[in-house]
C-alpha positions in Angstrom: -101.3 46.9 -43.0 -98.4 48.9 -42.3 -98.7 50.9 -39.1 -97.2 54.4 -38.7 -96.6 56.5 -35.7 -97.5 60.1 -35.5 -95.1 62.7 -34.2 -96.7 62.7 -30.8 -96.3 58.9 -30.6 -92.7 59.1 -31.8 -92.0 61.6 -29.0 -93.7 59.4 -26.3 -91.6 56.4 -27.7 -88.4 58.5 -27.7 -89.1 59.6 -24.2 -89.9 56.0 -23.1 -86.5 54.7 -24.5 -84.7 57.6 -23.1 -86.2 56.8 -19.6 -85.4 53.0 -20.1 -81.8 53.9 -21.1 -81.4 56.0 -17.9 -82.9 53.0 -15.9 -80.6 50.5 -17.7 -77.6 52.6 -17.1 -78.5 53.2 -13.5 -78.9 49.4 -13.1 -75.6 48.6 -14.9 -74.0 51.1 -12.7 -75.4 49.6 -9.5 -74.3 46.2 -10.6 -70.9 47.3 -11.5 -70.8 48.9 -8.1 -71.9 45.8 -6.3 -69.3 43.8 -8.3 -66.5 46.1 -7.2 -67.8 45.9 -3.5 -67.6 42.2 -3.8 -64.1 41.8 -5.4 -61.3 40.7 -3.2 -58.8 43.3 -2.2 -55.2 42.2 -2.3 -53.2 43.4 0.8 -50.0 41.6 -0.5 -48.8 38.5 -2.4 -45.1 39.2 -1.9 -44.1 38.7 -5.5 -41.1 40.8 -5.3 -37.4 40.6 -4.2 -37.6 43.2 -1.3 -40.2 43.7 1.7 -40.9 47.4 1.4 -43.3 48.9 2.0 -43.4 46.4 4.8 -40.8 47.0 7.5 -38.5 44.1 8.6 -36.5 43.9 11.9 -34.1 41.2 12.9 -32.6 38.4 10.7 -35.4 35.8 10.4 -37.2 37.2 7.5 -34.0 37.7 5.4 -33.6 40.5 2.8 -37.0 39.9 1.1 -39.7 37.4 0.4 -38.3 33.9 -0.1 -38.4 31.9 -3.4 -40.0 29.0 -1.8 -38.0 26.6 0.3 -34.9 27.9 2.0 -31.6 25.8 2.6 -32.1 22.9 4.9 -35.8 23.5 5.2 -38.3 20.7 4.4 -40.2 21.3 1.1 -42.6 24.4 1.5 -45.9 24.1 -0.4 -49.2 25.6 -0.7 -48.0 29.3 -1.3 -49.1 31.2 -4.4 -46.9 32.4 -7.2 -43.1 32.3 -6.6 -42.5 34.0 -3.4 -43.8 34.1 0.2 -42.8 35.3 3.7 -40.6 32.6 5.2 -38.8 33.4 8.5 -36.5 30.2 8.2 -33.8 32.6 6.9 -30.7 31.3 8.6 -32.6 28.3 10.2 -34.9 28.2 13.3 -32.5 30.1 15.4 -33.0 33.5 13.9 -35.7 36.0 15.1 -37.5 39.0 13.7 -40.6 40.9 12.9 -42.2 42.1 9.7 -44.8 45.0 9.8 -47.2 46.1 7.1 -48.1 49.6 6.1 -51.5 50.8 7.4 -54.5 49.8 5.3 -58.3 50.4 5.6 -60.5 47.4 6.4 -63.2 47.2 3.6 -64.3 43.6 3.6 -66.0 41.2 6.1 -63.0 38.7 6.2 -59.2 39.0 6.2 -57.9 35.8 4.7 -54.4 34.5 4.3 -52.2 31.4 3.9 -50.1 30.5 6.8 -48.0 27.6 7.9 -44.8 26.8 10.0 -44.4 27.1 13.8 -47.6 26.6 15.9 -46.6 28.6 18.9 -49.3 31.2 19.7 -46.9 33.7 21.4 -43.7 33.0 19.4 -44.6 32.3 15.8 -47.7 34.2 14.7 -49.3 36.8 12.7 -51.6 39.4 14.4 -53.9 42.2 13.3 -53.6 45.6 15.0 -56.4 48.0 15.1 -55.8 51.4 17.0 -52.6 50.0 18.2 -54.3 46.8 19.8 -53.9 43.3 18.8 -57.4 42.2 17.9 -56.8 38.9 15.9 -54.0 36.4 16.0 -53.0 33.2 14.0 -50.1 30.8 13.9 -49.0 27.6 11.9 -50.0 24.1 12.8 -46.5 22.6 13.8 -45.0 22.1 17.3 -43.6 18.5 17.0 -40.7 17.0 15.0 -41.8 16.0 11.4 -45.0 17.9 10.5 -45.4 19.7 7.2 -44.4 23.1 5.6 -47.6 23.3 3.8 -49.4 26.7 4.0 -53.3 26.6 4.3 -56.1 29.2 4.3 -57.0 31.0 7.6 -59.6 33.8 7.8 -60.6 36.3 10.4 -64.0 37.8 10.6 -63.2 41.5 10.8 -66.6 43.0 10.0 -66.7 44.9 13.2 -63.6 46.8 12.1 -64.8 47.8 8.6 -63.8 51.4 8.0 -61.0 51.3 10.4 -57.2 51.4 9.7 -55.2 48.4 10.5 -51.7 47.0 10.6 -50.4 43.4 10.3 -47.4 42.2 12.2 -45.7 38.9 11.6 -43.6 37.7 14.4 -40.8 35.1 14.8 -39.4 35.1 18.4 -38.7 31.4 18.8 -35.3 29.8 18.4 -36.2 26.2 18.9 -37.7 23.6 16.6 -40.4 25.0 14.3 -39.1 28.4 15.1 -40.4 30.1 11.9 -43.6 31.1 10.3 -44.6 31.2 6.7 -47.2 33.6 5.2 -48.6 34.4 1.8 -51.5 35.8 -0.2 -53.2 38.3 2.3 -56.5 39.5 1.0 -59.6 41.1 2.1 -62.8 39.2 1.0 -66.5 38.9 1.6 -65.9 35.0 1.4 -64.5 33.0 4.2 -61.7 31.1 2.2 -60.9 28.9 5.1 -64.5 27.7 5.4 -65.4 27.7 1.8 -67.7 24.9 0.7 -66.2 21.6 -0.4 -65.9 21.7 -4.2 -68.3 19.0 -5.7 -69.5 18.3 -9.2 -71.6 15.8 -11.1 -69.8 13.6 -13.6 -71.6 14.4 -16.8 -69.1 13.6 -19.4 -66.6 10.9 -20.2 -63.5 13.1 -19.3 -62.6 15.6 -16.7 -60.1 18.0 -18.2 -57.4 20.2 -16.4 -55.1 22.6 -18.0 -51.4 21.8 -17.4 -49.1 24.8 -17.1 -45.3 25.5 -16.9 -43.4 26.2 -13.7 -46.4 25.5 -11.4 -46.5 23.9 -8.0 -47.6 20.3 -8.2 -51.1 19.8 -6.6 -52.0 16.4 -5.1 -55.6 15.5 -6.1 -57.9 12.7 -5.2 -61.5 12.3 -6.4 -63.9 10.9 -4.0 -67.3 9.2 -4.6 -68.8 9.4 -1.2 -66.3 8.0 1.1 -64.3 6.1 -1.5 -61.4 7.5 -3.3 -61.8 6.7 -7.1 -58.9 8.6 -8.6 -55.4 9.7 -7.5 -53.1 12.1 -9.5 -50.7 14.9 -9.1 -51.3 17.8 -11.5 -49.3 20.7 -12.6 -52.4 22.8 -13.0 -52.1 26.1 -14.8 -53.4 29.0 -12.6 -56.3 31.2 -14.1 -54.9 33.6 -16.7 -51.7 31.7 -17.5 -51.0 29.6 -20.6 -51.5 25.9 -20.6 -48.9 23.5 -22.0 -51.6 20.9 -22.8 -55.0 19.6 -21.4 -54.7 16.5 -19.1 -57.7 14.2 -19.1 -59.2 11.9 -16.5 -61.6 9.2 -17.5 -64.7 9.6 -15.2 -67.3 7.8 -17.6 -68.0 5.1 -15.0 -69.3 7.6 -12.6 -71.8 9.5 -14.9 -74.6 11.0 -12.9 -72.9 10.7 -9.7 -71.5 13.4 -7.4 -67.7 13.5 -7.1 -65.7 15.6 -4.6 -62.3 17.1 -4.7 -59.7 16.2 -2.2 -56.8 18.5 -2.8 -53.4 19.1 -1.1 -52.3 21.7 -0.5 -55.9 22.6 0.5 -55.3 26.2 -0.5 -55.2 24.9 -4.3 -58.7 23.5 -4.2 -60.2 26.5 -5.6 -57.7 26.7 -8.5 -58.5 23.0 -9.5 -62.2 23.5 -9.3 -62.1 26.8 -11.3 -59.9 25.3 -14.0 -61.5 21.8 -14.4 -64.0 21.3 -17.3 -65.7 18.2 -18.6 -66.0 17.0 -22.2 -66.6 13.8 -24.2 -63.2 13.8 -25.9 -59.8 14.9 -24.7 -58.3 18.2 -26.0 -55.2 17.8 -28.1 -53.4 20.5 -30.2 -54.4 20.7 -33.9 -50.8 20.0 -34.9 -50.5 16.8 -32.7 -47.6 14.7 -33.7 -46.5 17.5 -36.1 -45.2 19.9 -33.6 -41.8 21.5 -34.3 -39.8 19.3 -31.9 -41.8 16.1 -32.0 -39.7 13.0 -32.9 -41.0 11.8 -36.2 -40.0 8.0 -36.2 -39.4 7.7 -32.4 -42.2 7.0 -30.1 -43.2 9.8 -27.7 -46.6 10.3 -25.9 -49.3 12.8 -27.0 -48.8 14.7 -23.9 -46.9 14.5 -20.6 -43.8 13.2 -19.3 -42.5 9.6 -20.3 -39.7 7.5 -19.1 -39.0 3.7 -18.8 -40.7 1.4 -21.3 -42.9 -1.2 -19.5 -44.8 -4.3 -20.1 -43.4 -5.2 -23.5 -45.2 -8.2 -24.9 -46.6 -9.4 -28.2 -50.1 -10.9 -28.6 -52.5 -11.5 -31.5 -50.6 -9.4 -34.0 -49.9 -6.4 -31.7 -46.7 -5.4 -30.0 -47.6 -3.7 -26.7 -45.7 -0.8 -25.4 -46.6 0.4 -21.9 -44.5 3.2 -20.6 -43.9 5.3 -17.5 -46.3 8.3 -18.0 -47.1 11.5 -16.1 -50.4 12.5 -17.8 -50.6 15.7 -15.7 -47.3 17.4 -16.4 -44.0 17.4 -18.4 -41.9 16.7 -15.3 -41.4 13.2 -13.8 -44.0 12.3 -11.2 -47.4 10.7 -10.8 -46.3 7.5 -12.4 -48.9 5.8 -14.4 -48.6 3.2 -17.2 -49.4 4.7 -20.6 -50.2 2.2 -23.4 -49.6 2.1 -27.1 -49.8 -0.7 -29.6 -48.3 -1.4 -33.1 -48.5 -4.0 -35.6 -45.1 -3.3 -37.1 -43.0 -1.9 -34.2 -42.9 1.4 -36.2 -46.3 3.0 -36.3 -47.9 3.4 -32.9 -51.5 4.1 -31.7 -51.8 5.5 -28.2 -54.7 3.8 -26.3 -54.7 5.9 -23.2 -53.5 5.2 -19.6 -53.7 1.5 -18.6 -52.8 1.4 -14.8 -53.5 4.3 -12.7 -52.2 5.1 -9.1 -54.2 4.1 -6.2 -53.9 3.9 -2.4 -50.9 1.6 -2.6 -48.9 4.3 -4.5 -48.0 5.3 -8.0 -47.3 2.7 -10.7 -43.6 2.2 -11.3 -41.9 0.0 -13.9 -42.5 -3.6 -14.5 -43.3 -6.2 -17.3 -46.2 -8.1 -19.0 -46.8 -11.7 -20.0 -49.4 -13.6 -21.8 -50.6 -16.6 -19.6 -51.2 -18.9 -22.5 -51.8 -22.0 -20.3 -53.9 -20.0 -17.8 -51.7 -21.0 -14.9 -53.1 -18.1 -13.0 -56.7 -19.1 -13.5 -57.7 -15.6 -14.4 -58.9 -16.6 -17.9 -59.1 -19.7 -19.8 -57.0 -21.6 -22.4 -59.2 -20.1 -25.2 -59.0 -16.6 -23.7 -55.7 -16.4 -21.9 -55.2 -13.4 -19.5 -52.6 -10.8 -20.2 -50.8 -10.2 -16.9 -49.0 -7.0 -15.9 -46.5 -6.8 -13.0 -45.6 -3.5 -11.5 -44.2 -1.8 -8.5 -46.6 -0.1 -6.2 -44.6 2.8 -5.2 -45.9 3.3 -1.7 -43.5 6.1 -1.0 -45.2 8.1 -3.5 -48.7 7.6 -2.2 -51.0 10.0 -0.2 -50.2 7.9 2.9 -46.5 6.7 2.4 -45.9 2.9 2.8 -43.3 0.4 1.6 -42.8 -0.5 -2.1 -44.5 -3.8 -3.1 -44.8 -5.8 -6.3 -48.4 -6.1 -7.8 -50.2 -7.7 -10.6 -53.1 -6.6 -12.9 -54.9 -8.7 -15.5 -56.8 -8.2 -18.8 -59.0 -10.4 -20.8 -59.5 -7.9 -23.7 -56.0 -7.7 -25.2 -54.9 -5.0 -22.8 -57.8 -2.5 -23.4 -59.1 -2.8 -19.7 -57.4 -3.8 -16.6 -58.3 -5.3 -13.2 -55.9 -5.2 -10.3 -55.5 -8.5 -8.6 -57.5 -8.7 -5.4 -54.6 -10.6 -3.7 -52.0 -7.9 -4.2 -49.2 -7.6 -3.4 -47.8 -10.7 -5.0 -44.5 -9.9 -3.5 -44.4 -7.9 -0.3 -41.8 -5.3 0.8 -38.4 -6.6 1.0 -36.1 -3.5 1.3 -36.4 0.1 0.6 -37.1 0.9 -3.0 -37.3 -2.7 -4.2 -38.9 -2.5 -7.7 -39.2 -3.2 -11.5 -40.2 -6.9 -11.7 -39.4 -8.5 -15.1 -41.5 -11.7 -15.5 -41.0 -14.4 -18.2 -42.0 -18.0 -18.8 -39.0 -20.5 -18.4 -40.2 -23.4 -20.5 -37.6 -26.1 -19.6 -38.9 -26.0 -16.0 -42.5 -25.0 -16.7 -42.4 -22.1 -14.3 -42.5 -18.3 -14.3 -39.4 -16.4 -13.3 -39.2 -12.9 -11.9 -36.1 -10.8 -11.8 -36.3 -8.0 -9.2 -34.2 -5.1 -8.0 -33.8 -5.1 -4.2 -30.3 -3.7 -3.6 -27.4 -2.2 -5.6 -25.0 -4.5 -7.2 -27.3 -7.5 -7.1 -30.6 -8.7 -8.7 -33.0 -11.1 -6.8 -34.6 -14.1 -8.6 -38.2 -15.5 -7.8 -40.3 -18.4 -9.2 -43.9 -19.2 -9.5 -46.3 -21.7 -10.9 -49.3 -19.6 -11.2 -48.2 -15.9 -11.2 -49.8 -15.1 -7.9 -47.6 -16.9 -5.4 -43.7 -16.4 -5.6 -40.8 -18.0 -4.0 -37.3 -16.6 -3.6 -34.7 -18.4 -5.7 -31.7 -16.4 -4.6 -29.6 -13.4 -5.6 -27.2 -12.7 -8.4 -24.2 -10.5 -7.7 -23.8 -7.9 -10.3 -21.3 -5.0 -9.8 -22.9 -1.7 -11.0 -26.4 -3.2 -11.2 -29.2 -0.6 -10.4 -33.0 -1.0 -11.1 -34.8 -2.2 -14.3 -33.4 -5.7 -14.4 -33.9 -8.0 -17.4 -32.9 -11.6 -18.0 -33.3 -13.1 -21.6 -32.0 -15.9 -23.8 -30.2 -15.4 -27.1 -28.8 -17.8 -29.6 -25.2 -17.6 -30.5 -24.8 -16.8 -34.1 -23.2 -19.3 -36.3 -23.2 -21.9 -33.5 -26.3 -24.0 -34.0 -28.1 -25.0 -30.8 -25.8 -23.0 -28.6 -27.5 -20.2 -26.4 -26.5 -17.9 -23.6 -28.5 -15.7 -21.2 -28.1 -12.0 -20.7 -28.7 -10.4 -17.3 -29.3 -6.7 -18.0 -29.3 -3.5 -15.8 -30.9 -0.1 -16.4 -27.7 1.5 -17.7 -27.3 -1.3 -20.3 -24.4 -2.9 -18.5 -24.9 -6.6 -18.6 -23.5 -10.0 -17.9 -23.5 -13.1 -20.3 -23.8 -16.5 -18.8 -26.1 -19.5 -18.2 -29.4 -19.8 -16.4 -31.1 -23.1 -15.3 -34.3 -21.8 -13.9 -32.9 -21.3 -10.4 -29.5 -19.5 -10.7 -27.7 -17.3 -13.1 -23.9 -18.1 -13.5 -22.0 -15.2 -15.2 -19.3 -16.3 -17.8 -18.3 -12.6 -18.7 -17.3 -9.6 -16.9 -19.7 -6.7 -16.6 -20.1 -5.4 -20.1 -21.5 -2.0 -21.5 -23.9 -1.8 -24.2 -24.1 1.9 -24.6 -21.3 4.5 -25.4 -23.5 7.4 -25.6 -25.4 9.6 -23.1 -29.1 9.0 -23.6 -30.3 5.3 -23.4 -31.5 4.0 -20.2 -34.0 1.5 -18.6 -34.5 -0.5 -21.7 -36.5 -3.7 -22.0 -37.1 -6.5 -24.6 -40.4 -7.9 -25.8 -41.8 -11.1 -24.4 -43.1 -13.5 -27.0 -41.8 -11.6 -30.0 -42.5 -13.7 -33.2 -39.7 -15.7 -34.8 -37.6 -15.9 -31.7 -36.5 -12.3 -32.1 -35.1 -10.3 -29.2 -36.2 -6.8 -29.8 -35.3 -4.0 -27.5 -36.4 -0.4 -26.9 -35.2 2.0 -24.3 -35.8 5.4 -22.8 -33.7 8.2 -24.4 -33.3 10.0 -21.0 -32.3 13.6 -21.2 -32.7 17.0 -19.5 -35.7 17.8 -21.7 -34.3 20.9 -23.3 -34.8 19.3 -26.7 -38.5 19.6 -26.4 -38.9 23.3 -25.4 -42.5 24.4 -25.1 -43.8 21.0 -26.4 -46.9 19.2 -24.8 -44.7 16.1 -24.2 -41.2 15.5 -22.5 -38.9 12.6 -23.6 -38.9 9.8 -26.2 -38.0 6.2 -26.9 -35.1 4.8 -28.9 -36.0 3.3 -32.2 -36.5 -0.4 -31.6 -33.3 -2.6 -32.0 -32.8 -6.2 -32.6 -30.2 -8.0 -30.3 -27.8 -10.7 -31.5 -25.0 -12.5 -29.7 -21.9 -13.0 -31.8 -18.3 -14.4 -31.2 -15.7 -11.8 -31.3 -11.9 -11.7 -30.4 -13.0 -10.8 -27.0 -15.5 -13.5 -26.5 -19.2 -13.4 -26.8 -20.6 -9.9 -27.2 -24.0 -8.4 -27.6 -24.8 -6.5 -30.8 -27.8 -4.3 -31.7 -29.2 -2.8 -34.9 -32.3 -1.1 -36.0 -35.1 -3.4 -36.7 -35.6 -4.2 -40.4 -39.1 -2.7 -40.3 -37.6 0.7 -40.8 -37.3 0.0 -44.4 -41.0 0.6 -44.7 -40.2 4.2 -43.9 -37.6 4.8 -46.7 -38.1 7.2 -49.5 -35.5 9.0 -51.9 -32.6 6.7 -51.4 -29.3 7.7 -52.6 -26.3 5.3 -52.8 -22.7 5.5 -53.9 -19.4 3.4 -53.7 -15.7 4.0 -53.7 -15.8 7.6 -53.0 -12.3 9.0 -52.4 -11.4 11.5 -49.7 -8.4 13.7 -49.3 -7.2 16.7 -47.2 -8.2 19.1 -50.0 -11.2 17.1 -51.3 -14.2 17.2 -48.9 -17.4 15.5 -50.1 -20.9 16.7 -49.6 -24.2 14.8 -50.1 -27.9 15.8 -49.9 -29.5 14.7 -46.7 -32.9 15.4 -45.1 -34.7 15.9 -42.0 -35.2 12.3 -41.1 -32.4 10.0 -42.1 -31.0 6.4 -41.9 -27.5 6.6 -43.1 -25.3 3.6 -43.7 -21.6 3.8 -44.8 -18.1 2.2 -44.5 -15.0 4.3 -43.8 -11.5 3.2 -44.6 -8.4 5.2 -43.7 -5.6 5.0 -46.3 -3.2 7.3 -44.7 -5.7 9.7 -43.0 -5.5 10.0 -39.2 -9.0 11.6 -38.9 -12.2 11.2 -40.9 -15.0 13.5 -40.0 -18.7 13.3 -40.7 -20.9 16.3 -40.2 -24.4 15.0 -40.4 -27.2 17.6 -39.8 -24.6 19.7 -37.8 -23.5 16.7 -35.6 -19.8 16.0 -35.8 -18.8 12.2 -35.6 -15.0 11.8 -35.7 -13.2 8.5 -36.7 -9.5 8.0 -35.9 -8.6 4.9 -37.9 -5.0 4.6 -36.6 -6.2 4.8 -32.9 -9.4 2.8 -33.3 -11.7 5.4 -31.8 -14.9 7.2 -32.7 -16.1 10.3 -31.0 -19.6 12.0 -31.1 -21.0 14.6 -28.7 -18.8 13.6 -25.8 -19.3 9.8 -26.2 -16.3 7.8 -27.2 -15.8 4.3 -28.5 -12.3 2.7 -28.2 -10.9 -0.5 -29.4 -12.2 -0.4 -33.1 -10.3 -2.7 -35.4 -7.4 -0.9 -36.9 -6.6 -1.2 -40.6 -10.0 -2.5 -41.4 -13.0 -0.7 -42.9 -15.4 0.7 -40.2 -19.1 0.1 -40.8 -21.4 2.8 -39.4 -25.2 3.1 -39.3 -26.7 6.5 -38.1 -30.5 7.2 -37.3 -31.3 10.9 -37.2 -34.6 12.4 -36.1 -35.6 15.9 -35.1 -34.4 15.6 -31.6 -32.0 12.6 -31.6 -29.2 10.7 -33.3 -28.2 7.0 -32.8 -25.0 5.7 -33.9 -24.3 2.0 -34.6 -20.6 1.1 -35.2 -19.0 -2.2 -36.3 -22.2 -3.7 -37.4 -23.9 -3.0 -34.0 -21.0 -4.0 -31.7 -21.2 -0.5 -30.4 -24.0 1.9 -29.9 -24.3 5.6 -29.0 -27.5 7.3 -28.3 -27.9 11.2 -28.1 -30.9 13.6 -27.6 -30.5 17.1 -28.8 -32.6 19.6 -31.0 -31.1 19.5 -34.4 -31.0 22.6 -36.5 -33.8 22.3 -39.1 -31.8 24.3 -41.5 -28.8 21.9 -41.6 -29.9 18.9 -43.6 -26.9 17.6 -45.5 -23.9 15.3 -44.9 -20.3 16.4 -45.3 -17.3 13.9 -45.0 -13.8 15.3 -44.7 -10.4 13.6 -44.0 -7.0 15.0 -43.3 -5.2 12.6 -45.8 -6.1 9.8 -48.1 -9.2 7.8 -47.2 -12.2 6.2 -48.9 -16.0 5.9 -48.4 -16.3 2.3 -49.4 -20.1 2.4 -49.6 -22.8 5.0 -48.8 -26.5 4.9 -48.6 -28.6 7.8 -47.5 -32.2 7.1 -47.0 -34.7 9.7 -46.2 -37.5 8.5 -43.9 -41.1 9.4 -43.9 -43.0 10.3 -40.5 -44.5 7.3 -38.7 -47.4 9.8 -37.9 -48.5 10.4 -41.5 -50.6 7.1 -41.7 -50.7 5.5 -38.3 -51.5 1.9 -38.3 -55.0 1.4 -36.8 -55.3 -1.2 -34.0 -58.6 -3.0 -33.7 -60.5 -2.0 -30.5 
């Protein structure tokens, strides 16, 4: 039955709702007022170029708040934003005072970040009420060394609520630690210096943190009771700012357990705790691998910084590419081994980070092998272990210590790793010793390690079981610096003849002989790179068919990847060959043949004439593999403009120029063969059938897709092949789990 209300009832209901509305409004107003009373009140954050309305006297505080660390000062950390009060202006010898305008005390606590000198009567901040000093604080440092980190301190000022106060920051010391740092002064009803330790229960597989731009790096550790279970440095985006990407930490093994943050600077703990979230899957952008400045046939990580390729090894149908990776920022640091696999060296699947920093330090570069004979005893002949050798960069740890060489092993094709209980396998030798390259030397049935210990030389070690290593000696190598490599190559067209190549990070190398104990050079130091952006390359161990396949880091200033969630890329893989030339044995490199699987829309031509008044234009594309031969028949200059990049060939001089790189000594009077790989952010030039290589990183104009060839006189393009390439990310090869 439908029920109706009579007018009297309606009036009562209306009155009731009216009364409820008044009550609801009153409650909301009370809650809003309570929230306003609980909100922090900012006294000053010093995010400006000048001090007013504060008053400065003397020289110590300079013309205004400092933009972080001042000249000759140790790195200042723990402050908020971009500026802070820093009385190191001019060094520890200067003195001065800084006085705030009057303010009304309205909260229980006055909280602030403070650091610097620890002298109660010489480097301090004080609170003045009614002209009297009622509270005082100073930094922590009085001895040489120490830290310029700012940390929270709080004063209970509840007895002064309602009164007017002034702050005075004082530097009246001229000796060591004769300065004070202050930032982020707030009134609060929370004692920020004594805030509860930030804890959380691991409920999901991943802990996620937003990574920002231009933020201060935060050193983080996660503790399970008294044990540190994760170490990482993160560029955490502050609340209210845009994140570049979301970083992920796998915490699945701790499900249901309580984890605790251990953060430096401690003042950043609340930012980390506020920004962290948990999820079952990482967060990636919807256009992952399709971003505007993402290389489309060169490897780059999903997110974060990358540099040296590491641990290159082939096993059971997969090429493993480990790489120096910062999962928590787009700047170098926090070195971890990222991991990707491929079945064709072209399409890559990223598996996640394999080796994580620990108490021994971050994970610097190294190599990997498959211990087929189980010499290490870590697996079996049916299930041989994959063993990774890396540098534990102790100088980058929470508690600095020497660099050492360590091993980790895997029995599931590199999907999970166990660090060897007997680490380090090679102890500290010299400051910064690093980058072990390990391989099997069959003639002597032993393992060999090449290690960087000092400049202009590399050290050799040997082992029977990968766990115990003996020094074999040192190889003098002028210009050698980090990331060593030693590998054997057959000499083309000389059956049965081989030589060894000793390689340095720059690509400089020696050609000679190796007997399992010593390397004897038969060549001078030779270059392999005439461009600007190829460094710290490495070759694959155990590559099928005896191929020697190389990949390098295309090191750059990062400007090619503006606003991207990643930074840096690898070269396209190259195959090495050793050939006899007029100058002796020389290393050659060309793109691997597997690139042909990316070809689409090929265009070819032969015998194309060039003249001063007859430029030639050809359709191109965004992603290209261009192959051509040039012959000067009177022309002194032949120029290629490929996607806006100028390549200049002077046949009479035997030179080739591109983007500031220059090749000299090209054969005169003979056709020059060129191969050019062009991606969205890079170009690689292979000249004279791979005798010379130039690598460059730069953002290419997406509107300029063609190829133009001009000459200042008679010349000819003997052959031309323009192959457009498809993206390697369109149909990534799946790796078996």
